[in-house]
LOGU-165204 format. One line per 8 residues: number of its first residue (from 0); their letters; for each residue x, y negated, z of N, C-alpha, C, O, CB. Coordinates in nm, 4 decimals, padded with zeros to 6 digits. Each point is the difference from the previous one (the first is absolute). Glycine has a CB too. Layout:
// residues N
NUM> A> X:Y:Z:X:Y:Z:X:Y:Z:X:Y:Z:X:Y:Z ~ ...
***
This chain:
// residues 124
0> XXXXXXXX> -00.5711:-00.7536:-01.8644:00.1077:-00.0456:00.0846:-00.0538:-00.0700:00.1247:00.0607:00.0090:00.1068:00.0847:-00.0319:-00.3091 ~ -00.2572:-00.0459:00.1902:-00.0541:-00.0702:00.1164:-00.0338:00.0967:00.1135:00.0245:-00.0300:00.1168:-00.1151:-00.1460:-00.2698 ~ 00.0350:00.2909:00.1187:-00.0359:00.0977:00.1032:00.1248:00.0566:00.0664:00.0019:00.0193:00.1216:-00.2108:00.0379:-00.2482 ~ 00.3120:-00.0306:00.0492:00.1251:00.0497:00.0570:00.0630:-00.1055:00.0903:00.0508:00.0318:00.1075:-00.0155:00.1141:-00.3094 ~ -00.0388:-00.2691:00.1588:00.0528:-00.1094:00.0822:-00.0790:-00.0111:00.1301:00.0585:-00.0188:00.1066:00.0157:-00.1041:-00.3142 ~ -00.2059:00.1342:00.1994:-00.0838:-00.0065:00.1211:00.0324:00.1150:00.0950:00.0132:-00.0209:00.1206:-00.1955:-00.0908:-00.2531 ~ 00.1951:00.2319:00.0793:00.0338:00.1160:00.0842:00.1368:-00.0209:00.0653:00.0186:00.0314:00.1176:-00.1557:00.1210:-00.2671 ~ 00.2316:-00.2051:00.0734:00.1324:-00.0268:00.0552:-00.0038:-00.1029:00.1110:00.0691:00.0140:00.1009:00.0278:00.0424:-00.3207
8> XXXXXXXX> -00.1775:-00.1597:00.2016:-00.0118:-00.1013:00.1051:-00.0689:00.0556:00.1238:00.0331:-00.0384:00.1122:-00.0407:-00.1386:-00.2878 ~ -00.0870:00.2662:00.1562:-00.0634:00.0633:00.1161:00.1035:00.0814:00.0772:00.0020:-00.0024:00.1230:-00.2241:00.0116:-00.2443 ~ 00.3077:00.0627:00.0492:00.1066:00.0755:00.0666:00.0913:-00.0958:00.0761:00.0363:00.0278:00.1143:-00.0457:00.1508:-00.2933 ~ 00.0465:-00.2896:00.1183:00.0882:-00.0971:00.0656:-00.0623:-00.0568:00.1274:00.0611:00.0014:00.1069:00.0347:-00.0584:-00.3304 ~ -00.2180:00.0072:00.2098:-00.0651:-00.0674:00.1128:-00.0297:00.0985:00.1129:00.0263:-00.0291:00.1167:-00.1266:-00.1377:-00.2755 ~ 00.0456:00.2832:00.1239:-00.0276:00.0983:00.1050:00.1300:00.0498:00.0616:00.0054:00.0273:00.1199:-00.2165:00.0413:-00.2378 ~ 00.3155:-00.0567:00.0370:00.1293:00.0426:00.0525:00.0526:-00.0972:00.1043:00.0465:00.0413:00.1062:00.0015:00.0701:-00.3234 ~ -00.0552:-00.2400:00.1870:00.0445:-00.0997:00.0981:-00.0855:00.0043:00.1261:00.0521:-00.0087:00.1112:00.0291:-00.1362:-00.2983
16> XXXXXXXX> -00.2121:00.1584:00.1698:-00.0896:00.0082:00.1157:00.0324:00.1237:00.0839:-00.0005:-00.0058:00.1229:-00.1797:-00.1146:-00.2524 ~ 00.2080:00.2313:00.0628:00.0311:00.1235:00.0713:00.1316:-00.0094:00.0767:00.0115:00.0529:00.1105:-00.1374:00.0725:-00.2845 ~ 00.2242:-00.1921:00.1158:00.1269:-00.0180:00.0714:-00.0232:-00.0838:00.1254:00.0490:00.0335:00.1078:00.0806:-00.0170:-00.3249 ~ -00.2043:-00.1251:00.2026:-00.0275:-00.0867:00.1154:-00.0800:00.0748:00.1069:00.0345:-00.0046:00.1181:-00.0311:-00.1966:-00.2696 ~ -00.1089:00.2693:00.1106:-00.0805:00.0758:00.0961:00.0813:00.1120:00.0641:-00.0091:00.0237:00.1204:-00.1962:-00.0776:-00.2529 ~ 00.2843:00.1219:00.0508:00.0819:00.1089:00.0518:00.0983:-00.0476:00.1053:00.0204:00.0665:00.1016:-00.0442:00.0481:-00.3195 ~ 00.0845:-00.2297:00.1936:00.0919:-00.0539:00.1001:-00.0739:-00.0380:00.1282:00.0519:00.0203:00.1098:00.0959:-00.1041:-00.2939 ~ -00.2678:00.0293:00.1708:-00.0789:-00.0327:00.1195:-00.0392:00.1264:00.0763:00.0004:00.0011:00.1231:-00.0875:-00.2067:-00.2383
24> XXXXXXXX> 00.0537:00.3110:00.0428:-00.0320:00.1281:00.0648:00.1246:00.0543:00.0685:-00.0067:00.0485:00.1130:-00.1727:00.0004:-00.2849 ~ 00.2925:-00.0572:00.1037:00.1258:00.0534:00.0494:00.0391:-00.0612:00.1343:00.0446:00.0706:00.0904:00.0261:-00.0332:-00.3263 ~ -00.0877:-00.1687:00.2484:00.0398:-00.0682:00.1245:-00.1168:-00.0161:00.0968:00.0130:-00.0679:00.1019:00.1629:-00.0532:-00.2305 ~ -00.2890:00.1824:00.0979:-00.1191:-00.0067:00.0853:-00.0458:-00.1427:00.0259:-00.0399:-00.0331:00.1117:00.1127:00.2443:-00.0059 ~ -00.0673:-00.2963:-00.2085:-00.0353:-00.1410:00.0152:-00.1506:-00.0190:00.0144:-00.0449:-00.0834:00.0786:00.2467:00.0222:-00.2119 ~ -00.2807:00.1390:00.0568:-00.1452:-00.0144:00.0010:-00.0610:00.1396:-00.0004:00.0408:00.0865:-00.0775:-00.0300:-00.3105:-00.0448 ~ -00.1078:00.2448:00.2086:-00.0653:00.1312:00.0065:-00.1030:00.0133:-00.1122:-00.0566:-00.0996:-00.0450:00.0920:00.1070:00.2954 ~ -00.0592:00.1144:-00.2948:-00.1079:00.0282:-00.0938:00.0309:-00.0262:-00.1466:-00.0924:-00.0076:-00.0809:-00.0548:-00.0451:00.2648
32> XXXXXXXX> 00.2740:00.0386:-00.2208:00.0341:-00.0286:-00.1394:00.0146:00.1246:-00.0863:-00.0016:-00.0096:-00.1228:00.1142:-00.1933:00.2038 ~ -00.0985:00.3193:-00.0191:00.0238:00.1223:-00.0770:-00.1071:00.0265:-00.1057:00.0351:00.0271:-00.1149:00.0799:00.0643:00.3140 ~ -00.2445:-00.0979:-00.1655:-00.1012:00.0271:-00.1029:00.0059:-00.0981:-00.1177:-00.0225:00.0385:-00.1147:-00.1215:00.0552:00.2945 ~ 00.1742:-00.2199:-00.1507:00.0125:-00.0996:-00.1066:00.1213:00.0329:-00.0868:-00.0068:-00.0066:-00.1227:-00.1023:-00.1697:00.2686 ~ 00.2192:00.2115:-00.0814:00.1223:00.0380:-00.0713:-00.0272:00.1199:-00.0910:00.0449:00.0032:-00.1146:00.0960:-00.0904:00.3057 ~ -00.2134:00.1841:-00.1399:-00.0302:00.1200:-00.0788:-00.0903:-00.0337:-00.1194:00.0227:00.0495:-00.1104:00.0004:00.0909:00.3187 ~ -00.1230:-00.2223:-00.1871:-00.0907:-00.0376:-00.1094:00.0748:-00.0753:-00.1092:-00.0172:00.0282:-00.1186:-00.1736:-00.0389:00.2810 ~ 00.2731:-00.0843:-00.1223:00.0764:-00.0755:-00.0994:00.0995:00.0921:-00.0711:00.0266:-00.0178:-00.1189:-00.0519:-00.1928:00.2567
40> XXXXXXXX> 00.0799:00.3082:-00.0661:00.0892:00.0972:-00.0628:-00.0702:00.0799:-00.1083:00.0580:00.0279:-00.1050:00.0686:-00.0137:00.3176 ~ -00.2507:00.0221:-00.1872:-00.0777:00.0725:-00.1013:-00.0251:-00.0898:-00.1207:00.0064:00.0460:-00.1140:-00.1159:00.0936:00.2938 ~ 00.0810:-00.2671:-00.1555:-00.0188:-00.0946:-00.1111:00.1275:-00.0089:-00.0833:-00.0061:-00.0022:-00.1229:-00.1608:-00.1294:00.2594 ~ 00.2824:00.1263:-00.0699:00.1268:-00.0047:-00.0731:00.0166:00.1241:-00.0872:00.0390:-00.0109:-00.1162:00.0627:-00.1256:00.3013 ~ -00.1307:00.2535:-00.1306:00.0173:00.1239:-00.0763:-00.0978:00.0065:-00.1176:00.0364:00.0475:-00.1076:00.0421:00.0682:00.3168 ~ -00.2002:-00.1622:-00.1906:-00.0962:-00.0035:-00.1108:00.0487:-00.0968:-00.1081:-00.0090:00.0306:-00.1189:-00.1809:00.0245:00.2777 ~ 00.2411:-00.1713:-00.1185:00.0537:-00.0952:-00.0969:00.1213:00.0577:-00.0716:00.0190:-00.0245:-00.1191:-00.1030:-00.1646:00.2598 ~ 00.1662:00.2656:-00.0694:00.1155:00.0655:-00.0609:-00.0457:00.1012:-00.1052:00.0579:00.0075:-00.1084:00.0739:-00.0392:00.3214
48> XXXXXXXX> -00.2345:00.1089:-00.1813:-00.0535:00.0967:-00.0972:-00.0602:-00.0723:-00.1204:00.0165:00.0440:-00.1138:-00.0631:00.1190:00.3006 ~ -00.0224:-00.2731:-00.1618:-00.0563:-00.0782:-00.1111:00.1117:-00.0553:-00.0873:-00.0095:00.0041:-00.1227:-00.1906:-00.0642:00.2631 ~ 00.3060:00.0082:-00.0784:00.1135:-00.0510:-00.0766:00.0643:00.1114:-00.0817:00.0433:-00.0226:-00.1130:-00.0039:-00.1528:00.2881 ~ -00.0331:00.2953:-00.1184:00.0557:00.1142:-00.0735:-00.0846:00.0315:-00.1228:00.0531:00.0199:-00.1092:00.0407:00.0726:00.3233 ~ -00.2246:-00.0881:-00.1959:-00.0902:00.0290:-00.1129:00.0094:-00.1083:-00.1065:00.0014:00.0295:-00.1195:-00.1563:00.0918:00.2749 ~ 00.1612:-00.2461:-00.1121:00.0067:-00.1110:-00.0953:00.1344:-00.0046:-00.0721:00.0059:-00.0349:-00.1179:-00.1650:-00.0930:00.2616 ~ 00.2664:00.1626:-00.0742:00.1311:00.0055:-00.0654:00.0018:00.1108:-00.1059:00.0537:-00.0182:-00.1093:00.0569:-00.0692:00.3198 ~ -00.1698:00.2019:-00.1766:-00.0112:00.1086:-00.0987:-00.0790:-00.0457:-00.1219:00.0377:00.0253:-00.1144:-00.0257:00.1444:00.2990
56> XXXXXXXX> -00.1214:-00.2371:-00.1570:-00.0882:-00.0476:-00.1080:00.0717:-00.1005:-00.0906:-00.0290:-00.0087:-00.1193:-00.1696:00.0448:00.2690 ~ 00.2912:-00.1107:-00.0926:00.0718:-00.0979:-00.0810:00.1143:00.0631:-00.0790:00.0653:-00.0669:-00.0801:-00.1257:-00.1069:00.2476 ~ 00.0841:00.3028:-00.1447:00.1013:00.0705:-00.0778:00.1274:00.0321:00.0745:00.0981:00.0418:-00.0618:-00.1917:-00.1530:-00.1306 ~ 00.0953:00.0930:00.3236:00.1199:00.0315:00.0781:00.0248:00.1509:-00.0005:-00.0931:00.0793:-00.0137:00.0544:-00.2823:00.1596 ~ 00.1643:00.2408:-00.1308:00.0335:00.1417:00.0112:-00.0665:00.0559:00.1250:-00.0066:-00.0700:00.1010:00.2278:00.0356:-00.2214 ~ -00.2706:00.1572:00.1176:-00.0818:00.0520:00.1097:00.0724:00.0311:00.1304:-00.0660:00.0144:00.1029:-00.0724:00.0757:-00.2782 ~ 00.2708:-00.0791:00.1757:00.0675:00.0444:00.1217:-00.0207:-00.0971:00.1166:-00.0283:00.0443:00.1113:00.1976:00.0698:-00.2546 ~ -00.1562:-00.2440:00.1209:-00.0150:-00.0963:00.1084:-00.1423:-00.0016:00.0555:-00.0161:00.0017:00.1221:00.1968:-00.1390:-00.2258
64> XXXXXXXX> -00.2845:00.1341:00.0203:-00.1350:00.0069:00.0552:-00.0270:00.1281:00.0789:-00.0681:-00.0043:00.1025:-00.0049:-00.1357:-00.2923 ~ 00.1246:00.2522:00.1442:-00.0199:00.1263:00.0718:00.0701:-00.0053:00.1358:-00.0568:00.0410:00.1013:00.0395:00.0840:-00.3208 ~ 00.1397:-00.1750:00.2214:00.0733:-00.0137:00.1260:-00.0745:-00.0954:00.0938:-00.0091:00.0259:00.1200:00.2280:00.0185:-00.2395 ~ -00.2718:-00.1538:00.0657:-00.0707:-00.0985:00.0823:-00.1253:00.0589:00.0639:-00.0268:-00.0241:00.1177:00.1147:-00.1564:-00.2656 ~ -00.1639:00.2566:00.0719:-00.1215:00.0621:00.0554:00.0384:00.1025:00.1066:-00.0612:00.0045:00.1067:-00.0615:-00.0394:-00.3260 ~ 00.2227:00.1163:00.1912:00.0450:00.0989:00.0988:00.0518:-00.0701:00.1258:-00.0282:00.0436:00.1117:00.0867:00.1173:-00.2976 ~ 00.0161:-00.2678:00.1679:00.0519:-00.0740:00.1149:-00.1139:-00.0629:00.0804:00.0058:-00.0047:00.1229:00.2066:-00.0409:-00.2496 ~ -00.3156:-00.0025:00.0575:-00.1160:-00.0548:00.0696:-00.0677:00.1046:00.0873:-00.0388:-00.0291:00.1131:00.0069:-00.1317:-00.3003
72> XXXXXXXX> 00.0176:00.2807:00.1361:-00.0597:00.1082:00.0788:00.0886:00.0356:00.1193:-00.0496:00.0237:00.1101:-00.0619:00.0651:-00.3174 ~ 00.2424:-00.0854:00.1848:00.0940:00.0249:00.1093:-00.0099:-00.1109:00.1054:00.0057:00.0269:00.1200:00.1489:00.0941:-00.2797 ~ -00.1693:-00.2441:00.1145:-00.0100:-00.1141:00.0913:-00.1204:00.0148:00.0920:00.0109:-00.0205:00.1209:00.0999:-00.1257:-00.2917 ~ -00.2247:00.1815:00.1141:-00.1208:00.0180:00.0818:00.0186:00.1167:00.0969:-00.0300:-00.0127:00.1188:-00.1127:-00.0799:-00.3057 ~ 00.1913:00.2051:00.1375:00.0175:00.1175:00.0857:00.0975:-00.0288:00.1138:-00.0252:00.0360:00.1150:-00.0228:00.1121:-00.3114 ~ 00.1583:-00.2124:00.1639:00.0996:-00.0311:00.1021:-00.0551:-00.0994:00.1014:00.0214:00.0152:00.1203:00.1608:00.0287:-00.2863 ~ -00.2523:-00.1447:00.1181:-00.0584:-00.0984:00.0901:-00.1000:00.0610:00.0964:-00.0030:-00.0355:00.1178:00.0365:-00.1341:-00.2934 ~ -00.1154:00.2612:00.1262:-00.1000:00.0642:00.0856:00.0626:00.0966:00.1000:-00.0522:00.0185:00.1099:-00.1119:-00.0414:-00.2950
80> XXXXXXXX> 00.2750:00.0841:00.1474:00.0613:00.1023:00.0849:00.1103:-00.0535:00.0901:00.0459:00.0712:00.0893:-00.1008:00.0919:-00.2647 ~ 00.0983:-00.2860:00.1544:00.1216:-00.0454:00.0674:-00.0093:-00.0004:00.1517:00.1017:00.0198:00.0665:-00.0582:-00.1559:-00.2646 ~ -00.1601:00.1145:00.2549:-00.0129:-00.0027:00.1464:00.0340:00.1359:00.0618:00.0430:00.0064:00.1152:-00.2195:-00.1837:-00.1370 ~ 00.1576:00.2858:-00.0538:00.0263:00.1339:00.0524:00.1431:00.0467:-00.0267:00.0412:00.1040:00.0514:-00.2818:-00.0522:-00.0851 ~ 00.3162:-00.1267:-00.0452:00.1353:00.0425:-00.0363:00.0993:-00.0570:00.1014:00.0026:-00.1207:00.0237:-00.0658:00.1315:-00.2701 ~ 00.1433:00.0748:00.3050:00.1043:-00.0379:00.0955:-00.0493:-00.0986:00.1063:00.0532:-00.1105:00.0103:00.1135:00.1489:-00.1907 ~ -00.2659:-00.0006:00.2583:-00.0429:-00.0928:00.1057:00.1108:-00.0181:00.1038:00.0864:00.0861:00.0162:-00.3266:-00.0166:-00.0517 ~ 00.2361:-00.1804:00.1037:00.0994:-00.0257:00.1034:00.1122:-00.0885:-00.0492:-00.0208:-00.0873:-00.0842:-00.0349:00.3051:00.1842
88> XXXXXXXX> 00.1749:-00.1951:-00.0473:00.1146:-00.0855:-00.0290:00.0418:00.0030:-00.1465:00.0522:-00.0992:-00.0509:00.0221:00.1367:00.2830 ~ -00.0959:00.0724:-00.2994:00.0412:00.0139:-00.1400:-00.0982:-00.0617:-00.0986:00.0262:-00.0009:-00.1203:00.0902:00.2077:00.1859 ~ -00.2287:-00.2583:-00.0169:-00.1030:-00.0508:-00.0912:00.0467:-00.1231:-00.0787:-00.0559:-00.0305:-00.1053:-00.1167:00.1193:00.2624 ~ 00.2720:-00.1580:-00.1081:00.0534:-00.1151:-00.0724:00.0456:00.0400:-00.1403:-00.0149:-00.0771:-00.0948:00.0859:-00.0254:00.3128 ~ -00.0160:00.2219:-00.2306:00.0440:00.0506:-00.1307:-00.1195:00.0080:-00.0952:00.0114:-00.0364:-00.1170:00.1758:00.1682:00.2267 ~ -00.3002:-00.0849:-00.0604:-00.1212:00.0132:-00.0811:-00.0528:-00.1385:-00.0373:-00.0443:-00.0211:-00.1129:-00.0115:00.2407:00.2262 ~ 00.0601:-00.3127:-00.0203:-00.0477:-00.1353:-00.0285:00.0841:-00.0666:-00.1086:-00.0542:-00.0661:-00.0886:-00.0279:00.0477:00.3246 ~ 00.2119:00.0352:-00.2298:00.0877:-00.0569:-00.1029:-00.0261:00.0684:-00.1338:-00.0038:-00.0660:-00.1039:00.1792:00.0123:00.2780
96> XXXXXXXX> -00.1933:00.1851:-00.1721:-00.0313:00.0733:-00.1237:-00.1317:-00.0488:-00.0591:-00.0118:-00.0133:-00.1218:00.1364:00.2142:00.2078 ~ -00.2242:-00.2277:-00.0009:-00.1295:-00.0502:-00.0461:00.0174:-00.1357:-00.0687:-00.0595:-00.0250:-00.1049:-00.0574:00.1491:00.2920 ~ 00.1977:-00.2104:-00.1283:00.0279:-00.1302:-00.0614:00.0664:00.0188:-00.1360:-00.0375:-00.0668:-00.0963:00.0609:-00.0379:00.3244 ~ 00.0735:00.1937:-00.2374:00.0696:00.0241:-00.1266:-00.0929:00.0583:-00.1059:00.0082:-00.0373:-00.1170:00.2025:00.0726:00.2450 ~ -00.2987:00.0555:-00.0881:-00.0971:00.0576:-00.0943:-00.0894:-00.1113:-00.0559:-00.0289:-00.0033:-00.1197:00.0314:00.2248:00.2452 ~ -00.0453:-00.3114:-00.0385:-00.0831:-00.1122:-00.0441:00.0744:-00.0947:-00.0928:-00.0557:-00.0467:-00.0993:-00.0699:00.0649:00.3116 ~ 00.2512:-00.0465:-00.1800:00.0784:-00.0887:-00.0863:00.0210:00.0611:-00.1381:-00.0020:-00.0711:-00.1005:00.1162:-00.0208:00.3030 ~ -00.0942:00.2230:-00.2076:00.0131:00.0667:-00.1303:-00.1311:-00.0114:-00.0776:00.0024:-00.0219:-00.1211:00.1682:00.1827:00.2168
104> XXXXXXXX> -00.2843:-00.1464:-00.0286:-00.1297:-00.0137:-00.0677:-00.0152:-00.1395:-00.0602:-00.0477:-00.0143:-00.1125:-00.0528:00.1820:00.2711 ~ 00.1407:-00.2694:-00.0846:-00.0065:-00.1367:-00.0520:00.0939:-00.0144:-00.1202:-00.0367:-00.0599:-00.1011:-00.0202:-00.0286:00.3320 ~ 00.1757:00.1426:-00.2194:00.0949:-00.0048:-00.1111:-00.0505:00.0722:-00.1238:00.0235:-00.0444:-00.1124:00.1583:00.0316:00.2786 ~ -00.2510:00.1237:-00.1456:-00.0581:00.0718:-00.1142:-00.1061:-00.0850:-00.0688:-00.0123:00.0034:-00.1224:00.0573:00.2156:00.2367 ~ -00.1217:-00.2951:-00.0369:-00.0978:-00.0916:-00.0598:00.0691:-00.1023:-00.0889:-00.0467:-00.0288:-00.1102:-00.1035:00.0597:00.3084 ~ 00.2605:-00.0851:-00.1507:00.0779:-00.0963:-00.0804:00.0523:00.0665:-00.1269:-00.0075:-00.0566:-00.1090:00.0734:-00.0674:00.3184 ~ -00.0129:00.2447:-00.1933:00.0554:00.0715:-00.1157:-00.1091:00.0326:-00.1020:00.0243:-00.0064:-00.1205:00.1548:00.1034:00.2680 ~ -00.2975:-00.0625:-00.1010:-00.1107:00.0291:-00.0920:-00.0395:-00.1239:-00.0785:-00.0278:00.0081:-00.1196:-00.0538:00.1698:00.2749
112> XXXXXXXX> 00.0789:-00.2929:-00.0882:-00.0334:-00.1234:-00.0716:00.1036:-00.0276:-00.1084:-00.0356:-00.0329:-00.1132:-00.0765:-00.0591:00.3195 ~ 00.2383:00.1051:-00.1727:00.1064:-00.0260:-00.0974:-00.0066:00.1003:-00.1144:00.0144:-00.0378:-00.1162:00.1305:-00.0570:00.2982 ~ -00.1664:00.2211:-00.1506:-00.0066:00.1040:-00.1018:-00.1185:-00.0211:-00.0936:00.0128:00.0125:-00.1218:00.0967:00.1458:00.2807 ~ -00.2241:-00.1903:-00.1011:-00.1185:-00.0261:-00.0821:00.0170:-00.1206:-00.0895:-00.0437:00.0012:-00.1151:-00.0939:00.0999:00.2922 ~ 00.2006:-00.2055:-00.1257:00.0242:-00.1194:-00.0803:00.0957:00.0303:-00.1161:-00.0234:-00.0413:-00.1136:-00.0154:-00.1017:00.3177 ~ 00.1470:00.2161:-00.1733:00.0957:00.0358:-00.1050:-00.0690:00.0835:-00.1083:00.0174:-00.0254:-00.1192:00.1717:00.0197:00.2872 ~ -00.2668:00.1045:-00.1259:-00.0663:00.0878:-00.0957:-00.0978:-00.0764:-00.0882:-00.0186:00.0338:-00.1169:00.0437:00.1542:00.2780 ~ -00.0877:-00.2916:-00.1045:-00.0969:-00.0786:-00.0767:00.0683:-00.1123:-00.0774:-00.0652:-00.0709:-00.0767:-00.1099:00.1250:00.2471
120> XXXX> 00.3050:-00.0708:-00.1512:00.0717:-00.1047:-00.0715:-00.0223:-00.1384:00.0575:00.0184:-00.1004:-00.0689:-00.0360:00.2393:-00.1318 ~ -00.0219:-00.1442:00.3268:-00.0234:-00.1284:00.0661:00.1272:-00.0381:00.0747:00.0555:00.0824:00.0727:-00.3058:-00.0375:-00.0499 ~ 00.2975:-00.1686:-00.0394:00.1216:-00.0387:00.0727:-00.0230:-00.0042:00.1504:-00.1085:-00.0340:00.0471:00.1808:-00.0978:-00.2458 ~ 00.0314:00.1667:00.2726:-00.0083:00.0016:00.1465:00.0005:-00.1387:00.0503:-00.0063:-00.0218:00.1210:00.1197:00.2392:-00.1086
***
């Protein structure tokens, strides 16, 4: 359970950092944040995959971990490709979608922690 809790906290902390960095990138507050945002995003996805594996190991039903890993891969692919999607005036739609994809990834981390705890019989 300690490892699952640690993975969940990594998802939480990196998620908050990514939201803050993403907003700074969005409003052009500080130059050069994109590579840091991308690196932290990869850390979040790795922690999400670790949480999925640990939830499975604790006896959770496999559907949520499988969805979480697939969503993590989608998150990375979308993040890497988003600059090329709908450039110009319509790009705001892509930026909002990117934020929503990230929020779902964070939520999946929370759900994996809860699922793993329930499966292991640990109170929330």
